[in-house]
C-alpha positions as CSV (number, residue, x, y, z in Angstrom):
1,M,-7.0,7.9,-25.2
2,T,-7.8,5.2,-22.7
3,T,-9.5,2.0,-22.2
4,V,-10.8,2.4,-18.7
5,I,-13.7,0.5,-17.4
6,S,-16.5,2.5,-15.8
7,H,-16.9,1.5,-12.2
8,D,-19.6,1.9,-9.6
9,P,-17.7,2.5,-6.3
10,T,-20.6,1.1,-4.2
11,A,-20.2,-2.3,-5.9
12,T,-17.0,-3.1,-4.1
13,S,-17.0,-0.7,-1.1
14,A,-20.2,0.1,0.6
15,R,-20.5,3.5,2.2
16,S,-21.0,1.9,5.6
17,T,-17.5,0.4,5.4
18,T,-15.7,3.6,4.5
19,S,-12.3,3.4,6.1
20,A,-10.5,6.0,8.2
21,L,-7.8,5.9,5.5
22,S,-10.2,6.9,2.7
23,T,-11.4,9.8,4.9
24,A,-7.9,10.9,5.5
25,L,-7.1,10.7,1.8
26,A,-10.2,12.7,0.9
27,D,-9.3,15.3,3.5
28,R,-5.8,15.7,2.1
29,L,-7.2,16.1,-1.4
30,E,-9.6,18.8,-0.1
31,R,-6.8,20.6,1.8
32,G,-4.6,20.7,-1.4
33,A,-7.4,21.9,-3.6
34,L,-8.3,24.6,-1.1
35,A,-4.7,25.7,-0.9
36,L,-4.5,25.9,-4.7
37,A,-7.9,27.7,-4.8
38,N,-6.8,30.3,-2.2
39,F,-3.6,30.9,-4.0
40,A,-5.3,31.2,-7.4
41,A,-8.0,33.5,-6.1
42,A,-5.4,36.0,-4.9
43,L,-3.6,36.3,-8.3
44,T,-3.6,39.4,-10.3
45,D,-4.8,39.3,-14.0
46,A,-1.2,39.5,-15.1
47,E,-0.1,36.6,-12.8
48,W,-3.1,34.5,-14.0
49,H,-1.9,34.9,-17.6
50,T,1.8,34.3,-16.9
51,Q,3.4,31.5,-18.7
52,T,5.3,29.1,-16.5
53,P,9.0,28.3,-17.1
54,K,9.7,24.9,-18.8
55,D,6.0,23.9,-18.8
56,G,4.9,26.9,-20.9
57,R,1.3,26.8,-19.9
58,K,-0.3,29.8,-18.3
59,V,-0.8,29.8,-14.6
60,G,-4.6,29.9,-15.0
61,V,-4.5,27.0,-17.5
62,I,-2.7,24.9,-15.0
63,V,-5.2,25.7,-12.2
64,H,-8.0,24.7,-14.6
65,H,-6.0,21.6,-15.6
66,V,-5.9,20.3,-12.0
67,A,-9.6,20.9,-11.7
68,S,-10.4,19.2,-15.0
69,V,-8.5,16.0,-14.5
70,Y,-9.9,15.1,-11.0
71,P,-12.8,13.0,-12.6
72,L,-10.3,11.0,-14.8
73,E,-7.9,10.5,-11.9
74,I,-10.8,9.2,-9.7
75,Q,-12.1,7.0,-12.5
76,L,-8.6,5.4,-12.8
77,A,-8.5,4.8,-9.0
78,L,-12.0,3.3,-8.9
79,T,-11.2,1.0,-11.8
80,I,-8.3,-0.4,-9.8
81,A,-10.5,-0.6,-6.6
82,G,-12.8,-2.8,-8.7
83,G,-9.9,-5.1,-9.6
84,Q,-9.7,-4.0,-13.2
85,A,-6.5,-3.2,-15.1
86,V,-6.0,0.3,-16.4
87,T,-4.9,-0.1,-20.0
88,G,-4.1,2.2,-22.9
89,V,-2.8,5.1,-20.8
90,T,0.7,6.2,-21.4
91,M,2.7,9.4,-20.6
92,D,2.5,10.3,-24.3
93,N,-1.3,10.3,-23.9
94,V,-1.0,12.4,-20.8
95,H,1.2,15.0,-22.6
96,E,-1.1,15.0,-25.6
97,M,-4.1,15.5,-23.3
98,N,-2.4,18.3,-21.4
99,A,-1.3,20.1,-24.7
100,L,-4.9,19.9,-26.1
101,H,-6.3,21.2,-22.8
102,A,-3.8,24.1,-22.8
103,K,-4.9,25.2,-26.3
104,E,-8.6,24.8,-25.6
105,F,-8.5,26.6,-22.2
106,D,-5.9,29.3,-23.0
107,A,-8.3,32.0,-22.1
108,V,-10.0,30.4,-19.1
109,T,-11.2,32.9,-16.6
110,Q,-10.1,32.8,-13.0
111,Q,-13.8,32.4,-11.8
112,A,-14.4,29.5,-14.2
113,A,-11.3,27.7,-13.1
114,L,-12.0,28.2,-9.4
115,D,-15.6,27.1,-9.8
116,L,-14.5,23.9,-11.5
117,L,-11.7,23.3,-9.0
118,R,-14.2,23.6,-6.1
119,R,-16.8,21.4,-7.8
120,N,-14.5,18.7,-9.0
121,S,-12.4,18.5,-5.9
122,R,-15.5,18.1,-3.8
123,A,-16.8,15.3,-6.1
124,A,-13.4,13.6,-6.0
125,A,-13.2,13.7,-2.2
126,E,-16.8,12.3,-2.0
127,A,-15.8,9.4,-4.3
128,I,-12.7,8.7,-2.2
129,R,-14.7,8.6,0.9
130,T,-16.8,5.7,-0.5
131,L,-13.8,3.4,-0.7
132,S,-13.3,0.7,1.9
133,A,-9.9,-0.4,3.2
134,E,-10.2,-3.4,0.8
135,G,-10.9,-1.1,-2.2
136,L,-7.9,1.0,-1.3
137,A,-5.7,-2.0,-1.0
138,Q,-6.9,-3.6,-4.3
139,S,-4.2,-3.7,-7.0
140,A,-4.3,-4.1,-10.7
141,P,-1.9,-3.5,-13.6
142,V,-1.6,0.1,-14.6
143,S,-0.3,0.8,-18.1
144,L,0.9,4.3,-17.1
145,Y,3.4,2.5,-14.9
146,G,4.5,-0.2,-17.3
147,D,1.7,-2.5,-16.2
148,A,3.0,-2.6,-12.7
149,P,0.3,-3.9,-10.3
150,L,-0.5,-0.9,-8.2
151,T,-3.0,-0.3,-5.4
152,C,-5.9,2.1,-5.6
153,Q,-4.4,4.0,-2.7
154,F,-1.1,4.5,-4.5
155,V,-2.8,5.8,-7.7
156,L,-4.9,8.2,-5.6
157,E,-1.9,9.5,-3.7
158,D,0.2,9.8,-6.8
159,H,-2.5,11.5,-8.8
160,A,-5.7,13.1,-7.4
161,V,-4.3,13.8,-3.9
162,R,-0.9,15.0,-4.9
163,H,-1.9,16.9,-8.0
164,S,-2.9,20.2,-6.5
165,Y,0.1,20.3,-4.1
166,H,2.5,19.5,-7.0
167,H,1.2,22.3,-9.2
168,L,0.8,24.8,-6.4
169,A,4.5,24.4,-5.5
170,R,5.4,24.9,-9.2
171,L,3.1,28.0,-9.5
172,R,4.5,29.5,-6.4
173,A,8.0,29.1,-7.7
174,A,7.1,30.5,-11.1
175,L,5.5,33.5,-9.6
176,K,8.1,33.8,-6.8
177,R,5.2,33.9,-4.2
């Protein structure tokens, strides 16, 4: 689906130069993931299996989706932090990936999704905390945005950090909670 260059975050941003901004971004990601986890943990079995309007995916599938894409979202941001372009990623790819995920994880259990959400959000936050101010400010072309040169910080905020908040709001609306 994508041509993303693997990146070692310590190569461009040493842990000793972690910025206050990277810590704040990581904290926001963790708060959003925790809010989604708390919401999801309180759902009944019927709510967990409810299909969402317009989207069509089950509530539980969406919770698992958020958890499962943290590593990819972080990889994209770290690629940019390393000054490399993100190529080969389009919205069609994203929609295809989401549709395949929905089929594969249609019967995901609440516990499995919550475990993955906790594990992957923790790892994502740890990766964000390794970024220096320079790494966050680094920009590179991103194919998902028409090759616009975007900063690592923007990609983090628009994807990994925002993702749980975005879906939590939609799930609350779908379940009227």
